[in-house]
MARROVEX-710245 format. One line per field, with one value per atom (N, C-alpha, C, O): residue number from 1; residue in one letter; atom name; x, z, y. Coordinates in steps of 0.001 Angstrom, whole numbers, always signed. Last residue first. Example, Ala and Ser with C-alpha at 12.3 -4.5 7.8 and 13.67 -1.06 7.14 Angstrom:
MARROVEX-710245
pos <- 2 2 2 2 1 1 1 1
code <- S S S S A A A A
site <- N CA C O N CA C O
c1 <- +12850 +13670 +12900 +13409 +13190 +12300 +13200 +14236
c3 <- +7080 +7140 +7870 +8039 +7800 +7800 +7800 +8465
c2 <- -2250 -1060 +30 +1138 -5690 -4500 -3300 -3319
***
This chain:
MARROVEX-710245
pos <- 197 197 197 197 196 196 196 196 195 195 195 195 194 194 194 194 193 193 193 193 192 192 192 192 191 191 191 191 190 190 190 190 189 189 189 189 188 188 188 188 187 187 187 187 186 186 186 186 185 185 185 185 184 184 184 184 183 183 183 183 182 182 182 182 181 181 181 181 180 180 180 180 179 179 179 179 178 178 178 178 177 177 177 177 176 176 176 176 175 175 175 175 174 174 174 174 173 173 173 173 172 172 172 172 171 171 171 171 170 170 170 170 169 169 169 169 168 168 168 168 167 167 167 167 166 166 166 166 165 165 165 165 164 164 164 164 163 163 163 163 162 162 162 162 161 161 161 161 160 160 160 160 159 159 159 159 158 158 158 158 157 157 157 157 156 156 156 156 155 155 155 155 154 154 154 154 153 153 153 153 152 152 152 152 151 151 151 151 150 150 150 150 149 149 149 149 148 148 148 148 147 147 147 147 146 146 146 146 145 145 145 145 144 144 144 144 143 143 143 143 142 142 142 142 141 141 141 141 140 140 140 140 139 139 139 139 138 138 138 138 137 137 137 137 136 136 136 136 135 135 135 135 134 134 134 134 133 133 133 133 132 132 132 132 131 131 131 131 130 130 130 130 129 129 129 129 128 128 128 128 127 127 127 127 126 126 126 126 125 125 125 125 124 124 124 124 123 123 123 123 122 122 122 122 121 121 121 121 120 120 120 120 119 119 119 119 118 118 118 118 117 117 117 117 116 116 116 116 115 115 115 115 114 114 114 114 113 113 113 113 112 112 112 112 111 111 111 111 110 110 110 110 109 109 109 109 108 108 108 108 107 107 107 107 106 106 106 106 105 105 105 105 104 104 104 104 103 103 103 103 102 102 102 102 101 101 101 101 100 100 100 100 99 99 99 99 98 98 98 98 97 97 97 97 96 96 96 96 95 95 95 95 94 94 94 94 93 93 93 93 92 92 92 92 91 91 91 91 90 90 90 90 89 89 89 89 88 88 88 88 87 87 87 87 86 86 86 86 85 85 85 85 84 84 84 84 83 83 83 83 82 82 82 82 81 81 81 81 80 80 80 80 79 79 79 79 78 78 78 78 77 77 77 77 76 76 76 76 75 75 75 75 74 74 74 74 73 73 73 73 72 72 72 72 71 71 71 71 70 70 70 70 69 69 69 69 68 68 68 68 67 67 67 67 66 66 66 66 65 65 65 65 64 64 64 64 63 63 63 63 62 62 62 62 61 61 61 61 60 60 60 60 59 59 59 59 58 58 58 58 57 57 57 57 56 56 56 56 55 55 55 55 54 54 54 54 53 53 53 53 52 52 52 52 51 51 51 51 50 50 50 50 49 49 49 49 48 48 48 48 47 47 47 47 46 46 46 46 45 45 45 45 44 44 44 44 43 43 43 43 42 42 42 42 41 41 41 41 40 40 40 40 39 39 39 39 38 38 38 38 37 37 37 37 36 36 36 36 35 35 35 35 34 34 34 34 33 33 33 33 32 32 32 32 31 31 31 31 30 30 30 30 29 29 29 29 28 28 28 28 27 27 27 27 26 26 26 26 25 25 25 25 24 24 24 24 23 23 23 23 22 22 22 22 21 21 21 21 20 20 20 20 19 19 19 19 18 18 18 18 17 17 17 17 16 16 16 16 15 15 15 15 14 14 14 14 13 13 13 13 12 12 12 12 11 11 11 11 10 10 10 10 9 9 9 9 8 8 8 8 7 7 7 7 6 6 6 6 5 5 5 5 4 4 4 4 3 3 3 3 2 2 2 2 1 1 1 1
code <- W W W W K K K K C C C C N N N N C C C C S S S S P P P P S S S S F F F F H H H H I I I I T T T T A A A A R R R R P P P P L L L L L L L L S S S S K K K K I I I I R R R R S S S S Q Q Q Q E E E E K K K K D D D D S S S S I I I I L L L L I I I I A A A A R R R R L L L L D D D D M M M M V V V V R R R R L L L L S S S S K K K K L L L L K K K K S S S S L L L L S S S S E E E E P P P P F F F F V V V V D D D D L L L L N N N N N N N N S S S S W W W W L L L L D D D D F F F F S S S S R R R R L L L L K K K K K K K K L L L L N N N N G G G G I I I I T T T T V V V V P P P P I I I I A A A A S S S S F F F F E E E E N N N N N N N N N N N N L L L L N N N N L L L L H H H H F F F F L L L L N N N N E E E E L L L L K K K K G G G G I I I I K K K K A A A A S S S S F F F F V V V V Q Q Q Q L L L L K K K K N N N N K K K K S S S S V V V V D D D D L L L L Y Y Y Y Q Q Q Q L L L L Q Q Q Q T T T T L L L L L L L L E E E E I I I I S S S S D D D D P P P P I I I I E E E E T T T T L L L L N N N N N N N N K K K K S S S S I I I I D D D D L L L L F F F F Q Q Q Q L L L L N N N N K K K K F F F F Q Q Q Q F F F F I I I I E E E E P P P P P P P P F F F F V V V V K K K K L L L L K K K K K K K K K K K K R R R R L L L L E E E E L L L L K K K K I I I I V V V V K K K K D D D D P P P P Q Q Q Q K K K K L L L L A A A A E E E E E E E E I I I I S S S S T T T T F F F F S S S S N N N N L L L L T T T T D D D D L L L L T T T T L L L L S S S S D D D D L L L L L L L L Q Q Q Q A A A A Q Q Q Q V V V V S S S S V V V V F F F F Y Y Y Y N N N N L L L L F F F F F F F F I I I I I I I I L L L L L L L L W W W W K K K K M M M M
site <- N CA C O N CA C O N CA C O N CA C O N CA C O N CA C O N CA C O N CA C O N CA C O N CA C O N CA C O N CA C O N CA C O N CA C O N CA C O N CA C O N CA C O N CA C O N CA C O N CA C O N CA C O N CA C O N CA C O N CA C O N CA C O N CA C O N CA C O N CA C O N CA C O N CA C O N CA C O N CA C O N CA C O N CA C O N CA C O N CA C O N CA C O N CA C O N CA C O N CA C O N CA C O N CA C O N CA C O N CA C O N CA C O N CA C O N CA C O N CA C O N CA C O N CA C O N CA C O N CA C O N CA C O N CA C O N CA C O N CA C O N CA C O N CA C O N CA C O N CA C O N CA C O N CA C O N CA C O N CA C O N CA C O N CA C O N CA C O N CA C O N CA C O N CA C O N CA C O N CA C O N CA C O N CA C O N CA C O N CA C O N CA C O N CA C O N CA C O N CA C O N CA C O N CA C O N CA C O N CA C O N CA C O N CA C O N CA C O N CA C O N CA C O N CA C O N CA C O N CA C O N CA C O N CA C O N CA C O N CA C O N CA C O N CA C O N CA C O N CA C O N CA C O N CA C O N CA C O N CA C O N CA C O N CA C O N CA C O N CA C O N CA C O N CA C O N CA C O N CA C O N CA C O N CA C O N CA C O N CA C O N CA C O N CA C O N CA C O N CA C O N CA C O N CA C O N CA C O N CA C O N CA C O N CA C O N CA C O N CA C O N CA C O N CA C O N CA C O N CA C O N CA C O N CA C O N CA C O N CA C O N CA C O N CA C O N CA C O N CA C O N CA C O N CA C O N CA C O N CA C O N CA C O N CA C O N CA C O N CA C O N CA C O N CA C O N CA C O N CA C O N CA C O N CA C O N CA C O N CA C O N CA C O N CA C O N CA C O N CA C O N CA C O N CA C O N CA C O N CA C O N CA C O N CA C O N CA C O N CA C O N CA C O N CA C O N CA C O N CA C O N CA C O N CA C O N CA C O N CA C O N CA C O N CA C O N CA C O N CA C O N CA C O N CA C O N CA C O N CA C O N CA C O N CA C O N CA C O N CA C O N CA C O N CA C O N CA C O N CA C O N CA C O N CA C O N CA C O N CA C O N CA C O
c1 <- +123946 +124810 +125048 +125665 +122292 +123745 +125165 +126393 +119003 +120139 +121980 +122632 +117523 +118255 +119117 +119711 +115487 +115130 +116039 +115637 +113606 +114910 +114976 +114562 +110706 +110922 +112875 +113208 +110681 +110059 +111371 +112393 +111148 +111471 +110830 +109858 +111034 +110504 +110786 +110569 +113231 +113025 +112210 +112776 +113248 +112265 +112046 +111187 +115751 +115271 +114396 +114935 +118651 +117440 +116474 +115715 +120359 +120125 +119087 +118162 +120967 +119675 +119813 +119185 +123160 +123522 +122301 +122239 +122568 +123425 +123951 +124482 +120292 +120366 +121033 +120643 +122167 +121359 +120635 +120420 +123269 +123979 +122544 +122127 +121192 +121616 +122490 +122856 +120674 +119385 +120086 +119413 +122290 +121991 +120738 +120253 +122323 +123505 +123287 +124197 +120003 +120047 +121371 +120987 +119132 +119845 +120017 +120121 +115921 +117093 +117969 +117197 +113439 +114447 +115387 +116235 +110995 +111610 +112917 +113317 +108616 +108471 +109289 +108951 +109472 +108943 +108589 +108276 +110441 +111586 +111046 +111845 +110517 +109293 +110214 +110941 +111572 +111920 +111242 +111188 +111295 +110510 +110866 +110413 +112794 +111924 +111966 +112580 +115753 +114927 +114059 +114510 +117529 +115532 +115040 +113810 +119664 +119606 +118327 +118165 +120961 +119430 +119235 +118855 +122993 +123531 +121973 +121805 +123016 +123521 +123666 +124266 +122654 +121732 +122159 +121385 +124822 +124765 +123849 +123735 +125946 +126092 +125930 +126396 +123319 +124200 +124490 +123774 +121827 +121548 +122814 +123491 +120629 +121862 +121217 +120561 +118722 +119718 +120735 +121782 +114867 +116044 +116752 +116194 +112796 +113619 +114828 +115519 +109655 +110739 +111307 +111065 +107750 +107450 +108228 +107611 +108337 +107739 +107543 +107103 +110017 +110054 +109702 +110468 +109283 +108683 +109190 +108755 +110721 +110361 +110364 +111142 +110273 +109023 +109996 +110238 +112128 +111352 +110975 +111167 +114768 +113411 +113550 +114493 +116360 +115058 +113969 +112888 +117935 +118254 +117196 +117197 +119455 +118323 +117443 +116653 +121684 +121030 +119959 +119596 +121738 +121938 +121849 +121882 +120731 +119777 +119885 +118889 +123111 +122180 +121164 +120802 +123278 +123606 +123493 +123793 +119151 +120669 +122142 +121757 +119039 +119085 +120527 +121726 +118135 +119039 +118182 +117325 +115812 +116800 +117568 +117729 +112748 +113701 +114217 +113503 +109368 +110635 +112206 +113022 +107233 +108103 +108831 +108811 +105610 +105445 +105869 +104903 +106944 +106031 +105809 +105818 +107874 +108415 +107887 +108478 +107677 +107205 +107159 +106511 +108794 +109256 +108773 +109697 +108521 +108105 +108504 +108307 +110448 +110307 +109867 +110303 +112339 +111893 +111592 +112569 +114159 +112859 +111674 +110568 +116236 +116046 +116041 +116740 +116455 +115036 +115575 +115459 +118822 +118861 +117003 +116537 +118567 +119103 +119182 +119481 +117625 +116197 +116742 +116030 +118878 +118799 +117376 +116482 +118987 +119881 +119883 +120419 +115685 +117033 +117355 +116561 +115442 +115037 +116232 +117313 +113886 +115122 +114328 +113612 +111829 +113119 +113820 +114646 +107975 +109242 +110884 +110822 +105617 +106417 +107704 +108441 +103668 +103946 +104748 +104364 +102864 +102052 +102549 +101602 +104824 +104152 +103218 +102833 +105485 +105034 +104768 +104531 +105339 +104591 +104159 +103040 +106243 +106441 +106118 +106633 +106415 +105890 +106042 +105972 +108445 +108057 +107649 +108206 +109050 +108462 +108993 +110167 +110733 +110162 +109130 +108785 +112036 +113071 +111877 +112219 +111767 +111149 +111094 +110534 +114044 +112836 +112556 +113029 +114388 +115398 +115116 +115431 +113172 +113091 +113351 +112657 +114648 +113875 +113194 +112354 +115141 +115926 +115356 +115893 +111926 +113642 +113673 +113024 +110681 +110987 +112057 +112978 +109655 +110538 +110266 +109526 +107315 +108003 +109468 +110336 +103446 +105126 +106177 +106016 +101204 +102270 +103008 +103077 +99702 +99342 +100789 +101367 +99941 +99000 +98682 +97582 +100643 +100464 +99365 +98354 +101260 +101721 +101180 +100923 +100912 +101111 +100734 +100174 +102895 +102713 +102541 +103292 +103559 +102853 +102584 +102079 +104837 +105654 +104753 +105192 +105190 +104757 +105727 +106925 +105757 +105115 +104887 +104540 +106477 +108127 +107506 +108331 +105440 +104591 +105864 +106304 +106035 +105983 +105884 +106335 +106801 +107797 +107578 +108508 +104738 +104582 +105764 +105711 +104526 +103845 +104245 +104285 +105676 +106196 +105613 +106313 +104208 +103744 +105020 +105312 +105520 +105741 +105686 +106462 +103498 +104380 +104730 +103882 +101067 +102589 +103834 +104931 +98288 +99541 +100460 +101068 +95997 +96626 +97407 +97706 +95217 +94948 +95377 +95293 +95753 +94923 +94740 +93986 +96164 +96564 +95418 +94316 +97720 +97203 +97472 +98199 +97586 +97558 +96791 +95629 +99450 +99110 +98669 +99299 +99941 +99354 +98357 +97144 +100457 +100946 +100600 +101171 +99924 +99571 +100361 +101238 +99868 +98885 +98471 +97354 +101007 +101425 +100935 +101332 +99614 +100370 +101289 +102029 +96361 +96673 +98107 +98078 +95756 +95195 +95595 +94485 +97483 +97703 +97102 +97689 +95170 +96498 +97125 +97259 +93353 +92983 +94228 +93917 +94949 +94310 +94008 +94346 +95751 +97047 +96643 +97207 +93669 +93437 +95215 +95576 +93482 +93547 +93666 +93722 +94935 +94571 +94937 +96008 +93226 +94394 +94544 +93673 +93341 +92845 +93832 +94702 +94862 +94788 +94537 +95118 +95798 +94034 +94318 +93322 +98661 +97615 +95980 +95183 +99805 +100026 +98674 +98073 +99412 +98780 +98658 +97728 +101015 +99667 +98826 +97734 +103230 +103010 +100975 +100007 +104040 +104154 +103631 +103604 +104909 +103701 +104630 +105774 +107359 +107221 +106064 +106373 +108256 +106824 +106180 +104990 +110697 +110226 +108227 +107339 +112424 +112122 +110778 +110178 +111324 +110350 +111379 +111037 +112424 +110877 +110879 +110012 +115486 +114426 +113047 +112499 +115459 +115863 +115082 +113891 +114684 +113954 +114035 +113224 +117127 +115334 +114550 +113788 +119173 +119007 +118130 +117807 +118190 +118412 +118852 +118980 +118452 +117194 +117641 +117453 +121106 +120605 +118751 +117926 +122399 +122782 +121679 +121520 +121349 +121472 +121126 +120388 +123088 +121582 +121141 +119921 +125583 +125043 +123590 +123065 +125590 +125829 +125019 +124034 +125380 +124223 +124393 +123472
c3 <- +98337 +97178 +97692 +97084 +100142 +100062 +99240 +99320 +101175 +100660 +100664 +101304 +103253 +103562 +102264 +102281 +102728 +101748 +102673 +103215 +105206 +104439 +103683 +104091 +104193 +105212 +105047 +104699 +102235 +102542 +103995 +104486 +103627 +103088 +103019 +103510 +103089 +103027 +102946 +101802 +104509 +103568 +103507 +104061 +105027 +105462 +104158 +103279 +104862 +104135 +105290 +106342 +105502 +106002 +105718 +106655 +104629 +106637 +106433 +106951 +102713 +102441 +103922 +104526 +102863 +102200 +101808 +100776 +104976 +105181 +103922 +103887 +103606 +104689 +105012 +105236 +101652 +101224 +102360 +102278 +103978 +102864 +102312 +102627 +105074 +105951 +105318 +106056 +102643 +103489 +104391 +104549 +102468 +101455 +101599 +100967 +105392 +104570 +103074 +102660 +104240 +105817 +105431 +104754 +100946 +101552 +102742 +102585 +98751 +99275 +100627 +101586 +96831 +97219 +97891 +97001 +97335 +96145 +97008 +97953 +98313 +97594 +96327 +95196 +98999 +99688 +98307 +97249 +98796 +97548 +98812 +99409 +98525 +99023 +98472 +97628 +100116 +99166 +99820 +101015 +101169 +101422 +100151 +99072 +100641 +102375 +102111 +102806 +99093 +99848 +100941 +102077 +99518 +99398 +99273 +99315 +98505 +99833 +100142 +101227 +96996 +97250 +98660 +99563 +96878 +96355 +96647 +96351 +97560 +98615 +98140 +98790 +95479 +95779 +96921 +97032 +94058 +93622 +94359 +94299 +94364 +95511 +95523 +96265 +93308 +92697 +94091 +94578 +93285 +94258 +93457 +92770 +91929 +91795 +92339 +91875 +92201 +92957 +92186 +91811 +91409 +91243 +91978 +92865 +89678 +90006 +91064 +91465 +92103 +90694 +91246 +92282 +94315 +93264 +92193 +91212 +94521 +94937 +94091 +92982 +93972 +92975 +94129 +94530 +94445 +94827 +93683 +92538 +96183 +95158 +95220 +95815 +96266 +97037 +96022 +95106 +96296 +98023 +97768 +98720 +94583 +94516 +96021 +96716 +93822 +94011 +94624 +95033 +92368 +93747 +94136 +95356 +90267 +90897 +92323 +93017 +90273 +89697 +90238 +90610 +90971 +91696 +91605 +92587 +88668 +89443 +90545 +91231 +87143 +86962 +87770 +87797 +87326 +88303 +88185 +89127 +87511 +86461 +87526 +88683 +89074 +88980 +88301 +88398 +87309 +87919 +87469 +86588 +86694 +87194 +88294 +89496 +86632 +86401 +86673 +87087 +85907 +85575 +85779 +85456 +87471 +86776 +86896 +87836 +90025 +89651 +88256 +87553 +90530 +90884 +89842 +88678 +90080 +89087 +89640 +89114 +90935 +90817 +89966 +88961 +91795 +90502 +90860 +91056 +92352 +92650 +91604 +90415 +91796 +93016 +93574 +94509 +89116 +89048 +91197 +91882 +87791 +88592 +89322 +89842 +86299 +87900 +88838 +89669 +84405 +85231 +86345 +87425 +83713 +83431 +83725 +82945 +84753 +85404 +85207 +86081 +82263 +83582 +84949 +85773 +81069 +80868 +81661 +81633 +81367 +82063 +82087 +82637 +81293 +80136 +81124 +81914 +82741 +82130 +82157 +82710 +81054 +81914 +81349 +80595 +81805 +82237 +82437 +83296 +81928 +81715 +82315 +83519 +81942 +81592 +81265 +80373 +83989 +82917 +82683 +83335 +87166 +86652 +84454 +83685 +86613 +87426 +86472 +85400 +86315 +85292 +85337 +84483 +86654 +87312 +86522 +86113 +87647 +86782 +87050 +88116 +88275 +88903 +87509 +86439 +86974 +88287 +88952 +89866 +83704 +84421 +85961 +86059 +82504 +83528 +84930 +86111 +80540 +81021 +82785 +83878 +78785 +79944 +80606 +81532 +77184 +76525 +77995 +78249 +78585 +78707 +78765 +79510 +77157 +78616 +78567 +78523 +74931 +74803 +76000 +75828 +75319 +76313 +75747 +76608 +76286 +75600 +76121 +76776 +78150 +78130 +77705 +78430 +77240 +77430 +77517 +76753 +77927 +77273 +77494 +77927 +78320 +78107 +78476 +79143 +79163 +79052 +77361 +76214 +81895 +80602 +79945 +80840 +83870 +84243 +82574 +82118 +84412 +84969 +84013 +83526 +83166 +82488 +82552 +81542 +83898 +84996 +83282 +82452 +84528 +83504 +84428 +85317 +85181 +85550 +84389 +83358 +83538 +85230 +85808 +86724 +80329 +81362 +82694 +82795 +78631 +79758 +80842 +81939 +75902 +76818 +78185 +79098 +74024 +75659 +76298 +77343 +72482 +72496 +73126 +72867 +73781 +73715 +73006 +72862 +73260 +74716 +74550 +75093 +70820 +71085 +71831 +71508 +71295 +70678 +71030 +71520 +74255 +72587 +72676 +73676 +73997 +74600 +73826 +72885 +73493 +73093 +74058 +74843 +74508 +73935 +74025 +74498 +75900 +75430 +75370 +76436 +77091 +76136 +75921 +74921 +79347 +77377 +76033 +74822 +81663 +81466 +79900 +79399 +82249 +82443 +82021 +81934 +81393 +80254 +80928 +80659 +82272 +82540 +81689 +81310 +82211 +81756 +82048 +82041 +82929 +83371 +82651 +82469 +80947 +81914 +83155 +84245 +78287 +78666 +80017 +79670 +76601 +77484 +78181 +78690 +74279 +75568 +77194 +78248 +72469 +73632 +74647 +75505 +71905 +72811 +73341 +74500 +70207 +70074 +71025 +71553 +71852 +71140 +69792 +68724 +74248 +74566 +73104 +73071 +72333 +73368 +73748 +73372 +71730 +70850 +71103 +70251 +74184 +72891 +72116 +71807 +76736 +75743 +75075 +75591 +79458 +79617 +77977 +78081 +81279 +79880 +79790 +79936 +84012 +82643 +82044 +81683 +86991 +85611 +84326 +83820 +89900 +88354 +87342 +87100 +91902 +91995 +90511 +90297 +91944 +92616 +92044 +91829 +91370 +90447 +90968 +90337 +93828 +92536 +91971 +92136 +95949 +95378 +94444 +94158 +94384 +94213 +94749 +94123 +92536 +93830 +93437 +92255 +89076 +90233 +91253 +90976 +87223 +87813 +89127 +90203 +86439 +85964 +86811 +86974 +86559 +87494 +87596 +88406 +84336 +85989 +87118 +88011 +82350 +82478 +83963 +84437 +83376 +83359 +83050 +83820 +83023 +84367 +83878 +84036 +80180 +81070 +82717 +83019 +79003 +79081 +80141 +80603 +79445 +80541 +80251 +81106 +78709 +80246 +80711 +81863 +75728 +76795 +78054 +78647 +75943 +75608 +76396 +77610 +76289 +77485 +77277 +78139 +74704 +75529 +76866 +78008 +72650 +72346 +73804 +74012 +73032 +72766 +72723 +72890 +72583 +73679 +74027 +75079 +69670 +70584 +71899 +72219 +69204 +68511 +69606 +70302
c2 <- +62260 +63210 +64210 +65085 +61451 +61099 +61704 +61699 +62471 +61948 +62072 +62898 +63248 +62234 +61546 +60468 +64877 +63146 +62735 +61705 +66367 +66098 +64615 +63530 +68050 +66777 +67026 +68158 +71125 +69935 +69208 +69687 +74634 +72777 +72491 +73066 +77951 +76787 +75434 +75036 +80175 +79292 +78315 +77372 +83534 +82861 +81298 +81222 +85554 +84716 +83812 +83468 +86682 +87503 +86675 +86924 +84620 +84779 +85237 +84612 +82646 +83658 +83857 +82987 +80333 +82438 +82942 +83611 +79063 +80179 +81649 +82759 +77594 +78641 +79816 +80963 +76069 +77666 +78664 +79873 +74742 +75926 +76782 +77896 +73727 +74079 +74697 +75612 +71971 +72830 +73696 +74714 +70578 +71213 +72544 +73483 +69064 +69877 +70702 +71420 +67044 +68510 +69027 +69981 +66914 +66803 +68014 +69230 +68116 +68706 +67666 +67667 +67385 +66394 +67310 +67238 +69555 +69076 +68362 +69042 +70600 +68902 +69558 +69907 +73843 +72650 +71472 +72017 +75683 +75187 +73886 +73165 +79676 +78024 +77204 +77729 +82038 +81045 +80195 +79904 +85652 +84359 +83271 +83652 +87906 +87808 +85872 +85062 +89367 +88540 +88117 +87972 +91234 +91984 +90725 +90687 +89964 +90957 +91371 +91929 +87983 +88633 +88703 +87957 +86795 +88193 +88406 +89589 +84545 +84983 +86584 +87440 +83187 +83460 +84565 +85515 +82285 +83599 +83957 +85181 +79094 +80613 +82226 +83091 +78295 +78298 +79575 +80449 +74392 +75858 +76960 +76195 +72225 +72635 +74683 +75616 +70371 +69911 +71007 +70479 +70401 +70532 +70189 +69543 +69913 +68924 +68948 +68012 +71526 +71188 +70136 +69516 +72521 +71268 +71605 +72020 +76026 +74682 +73654 +73959 +78000 +76981 +75787 +74911 +81638 +80132 +78993 +79115 +84692 +83481 +81926 +81181 +87715 +86435 +86119 +86904 +89962 +89819 +88450 +87695 +91019 +89897 +89609 +89230 +93259 +93346 +92714 +93138 +92054 +92750 +92988 +92826 +89529 +90515 +90875 +90234 +88577 +90165 +90539 +91656 +86539 +87140 +88112 +88854 +84382 +84802 +85672 +85902 +83821 +85146 +85943 +87119 +81246 +81663 +83433 +84167 +79021 +79807 +80790 +80957 +76482 +77951 +78833 +79093 +73605 +74533 +75329 +75397 +71636 +70687 +71874 +71662 +72801 +72702 +71946 +71033 +71696 +70706 +70932 +70069 +73089 +73121 +71755 +70961 +74052 +73224 +73021 +72726 +77458 +76526 +75394 +75794 +79928 +79658 +77646 +76702 +83376 +81913 +81195 +81489 +86636 +85387 +83785 +82995 +89896 +88428 +87290 +87540 +91983 +91637 +90183 +89510 +93141 +91734 +91702 +91400 +94979 +95540 +94183 +94331 +93380 +93394 +94784 +95363 +91070 +91470 +92116 +91537 +89467 +90904 +91410 +92240 +87343 +87693 +89154 +89968 +85598 +86138 +87289 +87862 +84618 +86351 +86608 +87454 +81764 +82754 +84983 +85944 +80461 +81433 +81879 +82389 +77112 +79049 +79591 +79385 +75269 +75253 +77173 +77831 +73038 +72688 +73195 +72889 +73848 +74476 +73437 +73191 +73173 +72090 +72821 +72400 +75016 +74776 +73272 +72301 +76303 +75140 +75158 +75325 +79730 +78176 +77611 +78078 +82167 +80841 +79715 +78861 +85274 +83545 +82647 +82335 +88070 +86749 +86006 +85668 +91760 +89991 +89310 +89916 +93539 +93159 +92018 +91411 +94908 +93779 +93805 +94165 +96369 +97297 +95933 +95967 +95067 +95707 +95771 +95319 +93042 +93324 +93490 +92903 +91303 +92900 +93755 +94863 +88721 +90133 +91528 +92455 +87737 +87538 +88948 +89964 +86814 +87996 +88178 +89061 +83529 +84545 +85851 +86549 +81995 +82573 +83805 +84620 +78933 +81042 +81756 +82131 +76165 +77236 +78627 +79246 +75515 +74629 +75123 +74365 +75400 +76036 +75047 +74026 +75354 +74143 +74357 +73915 +76718 +76160 +75408 +74792 +78143 +76839 +76976 +77289 +81721 +80344 +79651 +80159 +84028 +83235 +82296 +81642 +87258 +85692 +85345 +86062 +90103 +88875 +87816 +87416 +93510 +92198 +91301 +91746 +95221 +95165 +93764 +93068 +96661 +95296 +95458 +95725 +98590 +98691 +98108 +98548 +97455 +97423 +97982 +98014 +95149 +95323 +96293 +95814 +93550 +94689 +95295 +96411 +90642 +91864 +93250 +94044 +89823 +89987 +91048 +92151 +88208 +89551 +90309 +91496 +85667 +86745 +88082 +88969 +83659 +84386 +85597 +86254 +80219 +81973 +82728 +82891 +78205 +78607 +79868 +80292 +76447 +75759 +76865 +76568 +77704 +77783 +77194 +77286 +77401 +76025 +76711 +76058 +79618 +79390 +78621 +78824 +79760 +78980 +78973 +78139 +83492 +81993 +81338 +81878 +85413 +84624 +83072 +82115 +89675 +87669 +86645 +86790 +91646 +90831 +89435 +88378 +95069 +94227 +93060 +93161 +97267 +97172 +95834 +95881 +98517 +97385 +97104 +96313 +100911 +100546 +99666 +99568 +99708 +101162 +101511 +102008 +98571 +97942 +98543 +98061 +98475 +99380 +98731 +98316 +96147 +97460 +97952 +97998 +93654 +94513 +95537 +95706 +93612 +93801 +94684 +95907 +91998 +92428 +93723 +94853 +89545 +89943 +91615 +92437 +88569 +89190 +90276 +91326 +88896 +87975 +89105 +90163 +90477 +89469 +88138 +86913 +93295 +92592 +90988 +90400 +94128 +93008 +93059 +92267 +96637 +95715 +95540 +96249 +97074 +97444 +95946 +94888 +95992 +96204 +96989 +97680 +95067 +94564 +94734 +93820 +97658 +96073 +94759 +93889 +99042 +99609 +97822 +97032 +97063 +97254 +97791 +97299 +97968 +96298 +96405 +95974 +100202 +100094 +98726 +98385 +101024 +100917 +100308 +99949 +102640 +102017 +101728 +102239 +105258 +105146 +103505 +103235 +106250 +106677 +106062 +106326 +104809 +104436 +104914 +104314 +106313 +105058 +104121 +103037 +108911 +108696 +107393 +106978 +107614 +108129 +108081 +106990 +107356 +106037 +107236 +107162 +109580 +108634 +107148 +106346 +111090 +111323 +110158 +109706 +109669 +109757 +110042 +109753 +110088 +108378 +108388 +107317 +112850 +112441 +111077 +111003 +113117 +113608 +113410 +113710 +112470 +111242 +112003 +111573 +113975 +112722 +111510 +110547 +115988 +116062 +114610 +114636 +114871 +115550 +115550 +115186 +114835 +113738 +113903 +113238 +117386 +116261 +115190 +114763
***
């Protein structure tokens, strides 16, 4: 019986991984644009766009969408992303830009299929160390945040190709350090702040 369970879970894991869509397919896929509409067919929700819905709290119903691969919840009034974000294991695209986020859950590191992460126009002061677990991450947008902590774990982002750090006060020395952590990536900076810290 124990072996049957192990085989079942292995088969389930393989089938889940096989269902991940490529970025072009994700781009062209029709989106669900309301929670109510999505809840009628939770297993069919792969792409969910909840932009400009005046949300103040991350809707817990989202965690019912086990096949979710694309989530755009930008241009709302969210103040936090819950730790439960780790449940969205198939997520490849996450856009939480233009909210009021100050702290991003360290559980972000559990989203190992993530290739695009947009956190721009928030109020983050630090990137969690667990960001280094996102081995597939290719695009990372942090434009216009209050960042002053850039962990060494950024160096683990071997797939990263583009990172946007414009509109953030970063000294010449720190810009050089960040570049050395990510030699394969194109990093966009604003002119140095000539800061002394």
